[in-house]
MARVOVEX-78031 format. One record per residue (C-alpha): x negated, y, z. Coordinates in Angstrom, 2 decimals. Example, Ala and Ser with C-alpha at 12.3 -4.5 7.8 and 13.67 -1.06 7.14 Angstrom:
BEGIN
+---------+---------+---------+
!    east !   north !      up !
+---------+---------+---------+
!  -12.30 !   -4.50 !    7.80 !
!  -13.67 !   -1.06 !    7.14 !
+---------+---------+---------+
% end
This chain:
BEGIN
+---------+---------+---------+
!    east !   north !      up !
+---------+---------+---------+
!    7.11 !   40.11 !   11.59 !
!    9.65 !   38.98 !    8.99 !
!    9.79 !   35.25 !    8.25 !
!   10.61 !   34.21 !    4.70 !
!   11.41 !   30.80 !    3.28 !
!    8.35 !   28.75 !    2.40 !
!    8.07 !   28.10 !   -1.36 !
!    8.89 !   24.49 !   -2.26 !
!    5.99 !   22.10 !   -2.88 !
!    6.27 !   19.00 !   -5.08 !
!    5.14 !   15.87 !   -3.18 !
!    2.34 !   13.71 !   -4.61 !
!    3.53 !   11.45 !   -7.41 !
!    2.97 !    7.72 !   -7.65 !
!    1.93 !    5.52 !   -4.78 !
!    2.87 !    2.35 !   -2.99 !
!    6.45 !    3.19 !   -2.03 !
!    7.44 !    3.59 !   -5.69 !
!    6.44 !    0.00 !   -6.47 !
!    6.78 !   -2.06 !   -3.28 !
!   10.12 !   -3.35 !   -2.05 !
!   11.02 !   -1.17 !    0.93 !
!   13.39 !   -2.68 !    3.51 !
!   14.78 !   -0.34 !    6.14 !
!   15.65 !   -2.00 !    9.43 !
!   17.10 !   -0.82 !   12.71 !
!   14.42 !   -2.82 !   14.54 !
!   16.95 !   -5.17 !   16.13 !
!   15.43 !   -8.21 !   17.81 !
!   12.03 !   -6.59 !   18.05 !
!   11.20 !   -7.33 !   14.40 !
!    8.83 !   -4.40 !   14.15 !
!    7.24 !   -5.04 !   17.53 !
!    6.43 !   -8.66 !   16.78 !
!    5.85 !   -8.36 !   13.03 !
!    7.56 !  -10.52 !   10.41 !
!    7.08 !  -14.14 !    9.34 !
!    8.63 !  -15.95 !    6.37 !
!    7.89 !  -18.57 !    3.71 !
!    6.68 !  -17.36 !    0.32 !
!    8.22 !  -19.05 !   -2.72 !
!    6.03 !  -18.60 !   -5.82 !
!    2.52 !  -19.48 !   -4.65 !
!    0.51 !  -21.81 !   -6.92 !
!    1.06 !  -22.97 !  -10.51 !
!    2.53 !  -25.88 !  -12.45 !
!    0.18 !  -28.82 !  -13.02 !
!   -0.19 !  -31.51 !  -15.65 !
!    1.24 !  -34.86 !  -14.54 !
!   -1.78 !  -37.03 !  -13.63 !
!   -2.63 !  -40.34 !  -15.19 !
!   -1.05 !  -43.49 !  -13.82 !
!   -2.50 !  -44.46 !  -10.46 !
!   -3.50 !  -40.90 !   -9.53 !
!   -1.60 !  -38.86 !   -6.99 !
!    0.25 !  -35.64 !   -7.62 !
!   -0.68 !  -32.50 !   -5.67 !
!    2.07 !  -30.73 !   -3.76 !
!    1.87 !  -27.08 !   -2.76 !
!    2.68 !  -26.37 !    0.85 !
!    4.82 !  -23.29 !    1.35 !
!    2.64 !  -20.39 !    2.44 !
!    3.75 !  -18.67 !    5.64 !
!    3.51 !  -14.90 !    5.26 !
!    3.11 !  -12.59 !    8.24 !
!    2.65 !   -8.89 !    8.84 !
!    1.30 !   -6.83 !   11.75 !
!    3.12 !   -3.64 !   12.76 !
!    1.52 !   -0.21 !   12.63 !
!    2.94 !    3.25 !   13.28 !
!    2.53 !    6.60 !   11.55 !
!    3.20 !   10.12 !   12.77 !
!    3.10 !   13.73 !   11.63 !
!    2.96 !   16.58 !   14.11 !
!    3.63 !   20.27 !   13.49 !
!    2.77 !   23.13 !   15.83 !
!    3.83 !   26.75 !   15.47 !
!    4.62 !   30.01 !   17.17 !
!    7.89 !   29.92 !   19.08 !
!    9.17 !   33.11 !   17.51 !
!    8.63 !   31.95 !   13.93 !
!    8.97 !   28.16 !   14.03 !
!   11.49 !   27.44 !   16.81 !
!   14.44 !   26.98 !   14.44 !
!   12.63 !   24.97 !   11.76 !
!    9.73 !   23.09 !   13.37 !
!   11.50 !   19.72 !   13.38 !
!   12.61 !   20.12 !    9.78 !
!    9.03 !   21.01 !    8.81 !
!    7.68 !   17.92 !   10.59 !
!   10.19 !   15.65 !    8.87 !
!    9.47 !   17.17 !    5.47 !
!    5.70 !   16.85 !    5.93 !
!    6.11 !   13.26 !    7.13 !
!    8.15 !   12.28 !    4.08 !
!    5.63 !   13.86 !    1.72 !
!    2.73 !   11.97 !    3.30 !
!    4.55 !    8.71 !    4.01 !
!    3.24 !    6.68 !    1.09 !
!   -0.36 !    7.72 !    1.82 !
!   -0.06 !    6.53 !    5.42 !
!    1.63 !    3.24 !    4.54 !
!   -1.07 !    2.60 !    1.92 !
!   -3.79 !    3.01 !    4.54 !
!   -1.90 !    0.69 !    6.91 !
!   -1.39 !   -1.95 !    4.19 !
!   -5.05 !   -1.99 !    3.20 !
!   -6.25 !   -2.12 !    6.81 !
!   -3.84 !   -4.71 !    8.21 !
!   -3.24 !   -6.99 !    5.21 !
!   -5.08 !   -6.42 !    1.93 !
!   -8.72 !   -6.19 !    2.99 !
!   -8.51 !   -9.00 !    5.60 !
!   -6.67 !  -11.24 !    3.12 !
!   -8.44 !  -10.47 !   -0.18 !
!  -11.02 !  -12.73 !   -1.81 !
!  -13.95 !  -10.79 !   -3.30 !
!  -14.17 !  -11.92 !   -6.94 !
!  -16.84 !   -9.41 !   -7.98 !
!  -19.06 !  -11.52 !  -10.31 !
!  -22.23 !  -10.37 !   -8.55 !
!  -21.25 !   -9.54 !   -4.96 !
!  -22.23 !   -6.00 !   -4.02 !
!  -22.82 !   -4.94 !   -7.63 !
!  -20.01 !   -2.87 !   -9.09 !
!  -18.55 !   -3.95 !  -12.43 !
!  -19.00 !   -1.13 !  -14.94 !
!  -17.12 !   -2.78 !  -17.78 !
!  -13.69 !   -1.89 !  -16.47 !
!  -11.81 !   -3.84 !  -19.14 !
!  -13.69 !   -6.92 !  -17.95 !
!  -12.81 !   -6.17 !  -14.32 !
!   -9.13 !   -5.78 !  -15.17 !
!   -9.13 !   -9.04 !  -17.11 !
!  -10.70 !  -10.91 !  -14.18 !
!   -8.03 !   -9.58 !  -11.83 !
!   -5.09 !  -10.41 !  -14.09 !
!   -6.39 !  -13.90 !  -14.87 !
!   -6.99 !  -14.60 !  -11.17 !
!   -3.37 !  -13.63 !  -10.51 !
!   -2.16 !  -15.84 !  -13.36 !
!   -4.07 !  -18.81 !  -11.93 !
!   -2.74 !  -18.39 !   -8.40 !
!    0.77 !  -16.94 !   -8.58 !
!    3.98 !  -17.58 !  -10.50 !
!    5.54 !  -14.19 !   -9.78 !
!    4.80 !  -10.69 !  -11.06 !
!    1.50 !   -9.59 !   -9.49 !
!    0.56 !   -6.06 !   -8.45 !
!   -2.73 !   -4.24 !   -9.05 !
!   -3.63 !   -1.47 !   -6.64 !
!   -6.53 !    0.79 !   -5.81 !
!   -7.27 !    4.31 !   -4.71 !
!   -7.11 !    7.07 !   -7.28 !
!  -10.77 !    6.68 !   -8.18 !
!  -10.35 !    2.95 !   -8.82 !
!   -7.14 !    3.32 !  -10.83 !
!   -8.76 !    6.10 !  -12.85 !
!  -11.28 !    3.53 !  -14.11 !
!   -8.61 !    1.17 !  -15.54 !
!   -8.50 !    1.44 !  -19.34 !
!   -5.37 !    1.56 !  -21.48 !
!   -2.86 !    2.08 !  -18.68 !
!    0.73 !    2.66 !  -19.72 !
!    2.98 !    5.11 !  -17.89 !
!    6.77 !    5.04 !  -17.73 !
!    8.27 !    8.34 !  -18.86 !
!    9.22 !   10.71 !  -16.03 !
!    8.84 !    8.09 !  -13.26 !
!    5.00 !    8.09 !  -13.44 !
!    5.00 !    4.32 !  -12.80 !
!    1.83 !    2.75 !  -14.18 !
!    1.36 !   -0.70 !  -15.67 !
!   -1.20 !   -2.62 !  -17.71 !
!   -0.71 !   -3.81 !  -21.28 !
!    0.55 !   -7.09 !  -19.78 !
!    3.25 !   -5.32 !  -17.78 !
!    1.52 !   -5.68 !  -14.41 !
!    2.51 !   -2.78 !  -12.13 !
!   -0.39 !   -0.60 !  -10.97 !
!   -0.24 !    1.31 !   -7.68 !
!   -2.34 !    4.46 !   -7.47 !
!   -2.75 !    4.26 !   -3.70 !
!   -4.39 !    7.50 !   -2.59 !
!   -4.41 !    6.21 !    1.00 !
!   -6.81 !    3.34 !    0.31 !
!  -10.24 !    3.93 !    1.85 !
!  -13.66 !    2.73 !    0.64 !
!  -13.44 !   -0.33 !    2.94 !
!  -12.93 !   -3.57 !    1.05 !
!  -12.73 !   -7.30 !    1.80 !
!  -15.13 !   -8.71 !    4.35 !
!  -16.02 !   -5.24 !    5.70 !
!  -17.78 !   -4.44 !    2.41 !
!  -17.83 !   -0.69 !    1.73 !
!  -17.76 !    0.89 !   -1.74 !
!  -20.63 !    3.29 !   -2.36 !
!  -20.73 !    6.58 !   -4.24 !
!  -18.96 !    6.27 !   -7.59 !
!  -17.55 !    2.88 !   -6.57 !
!  -14.09 !    1.71 !   -5.54 !
!  -12.11 !   -1.46 !   -4.86 !
!   -9.41 !   -2.72 !   -7.20 !
!   -7.00 !   -5.27 !   -5.73 !
!   -4.61 !   -7.73 !   -7.28 !
!   -1.99 !   -9.41 !   -5.12 !
!    1.43 !  -10.95 !   -4.96 !
!    4.54 !   -8.94 !   -4.27 !
!    4.17 !   -6.22 !   -1.63 !
!    7.01 !   -5.66 !    0.82 !
!    7.31 !   -2.82 !    3.33 !
!    9.60 !   -3.01 !    6.35 !
!   10.35 !    0.40 !    7.83 !
!   11.83 !    0.88 !   11.29 !
!   14.06 !    3.70 !   12.45 !
!   12.26 !    7.02 !   12.55 !
!   11.81 !    9.01 !   15.74 !
!   11.94 !   12.81 !   15.69 !
!   10.94 !   14.81 !   18.76 !
!   10.61 !   18.44 !   19.72 !
!    8.98 !   20.13 !   22.73 !
!    8.20 !   23.65 !   23.88 !
!    5.28 !   25.30 !   25.65 !
!    7.00 !   28.36 !   27.06 !
!    3.88 !   29.80 !   28.66 !
!    1.87 !   29.40 !   25.47 !
!    4.78 !   30.47 !   23.29 !
!    4.36 !   27.35 !   21.12 !
!    6.76 !   24.81 !   19.68 !
!    5.76 !   21.23 !   18.81 !
!    7.62 !   18.82 !   16.53 !
!    6.83 !   15.18 !   15.86 !
!    8.06 !   12.65 !   13.29 !
!    7.08 !    9.01 !   13.77 !
!    7.99 !    5.54 !   12.44 !
!    6.79 !    1.93 !   12.59 !
!    6.11 !   -0.32 !    9.59 !
!    5.22 !   -3.89 !    8.73 !
!    3.72 !   -4.77 !    5.33 !
!    3.28 !   -8.18 !    3.70 !
!    1.57 !   -9.46 !    0.56 !
!    2.91 !  -12.63 !   -1.06 !
!    0.67 !  -15.68 !   -1.47 !
!   -2.69 !  -14.20 !   -2.42 !
!   -4.93 !  -11.15 !   -2.74 !
!   -8.23 !  -10.61 !   -4.52 !
!  -10.48 !   -7.60 !   -5.02 !
!  -13.25 !   -6.52 !   -7.34 !
!  -15.76 !   -3.72 !   -6.93 !
!  -15.81 !   -1.29 !   -9.85 !
!  -17.99 !    1.73 !  -10.51 !
!  -19.93 !    3.77 !  -13.02 !
+---------+---------+---------+
% end
């Protein structure tokens, strides 16, 4: 059998890692084993000075934290064909699917546990998608002084009207300049263990999203009796969302 080079495949466009701040760390001090903790800076809004005799309200700095999770991609092949390229194939496949996996980890460990459900009638999907988008952007404006981020799976983002796209980069944003993440890795699970039904999806709005990525591990092993080669790519991540998160159920 003659092995030929596999034709190149273009990875999926868009996704979390194009919008979030990604910080690569060597994992020193156990940062990715214990998660991360820091003070957020832009939570809350300015207030009108109260009348004489009334007290001012002071915002307490919000402590942000993130829980680590790990992703992997394994490749198996025949020793004769794949022995020389199995590890390269595993690394390539891992890179192509990295954003999808980090999106699933972000939603599971941070977004859904943190998000407030602002669906006007809980459990009933909003079908006026312009209305849903307005509710999300206004909620962000009332609770955050930084640039918010809207995110959802590809079904949810497909419902958003009048999205703008940056030429060539495929970065999406609303008419107000709010970045939009088309997070294919988001599942149907939303805040409070609520699950989107058929034709429904969750749209989130949140503060800045940061991704810490640890050093990757690449491993290779052989099954000589079975004439198989195994390659594994793996890495650990921590994700955080600044200050706030809210979600709304949309549908048709």
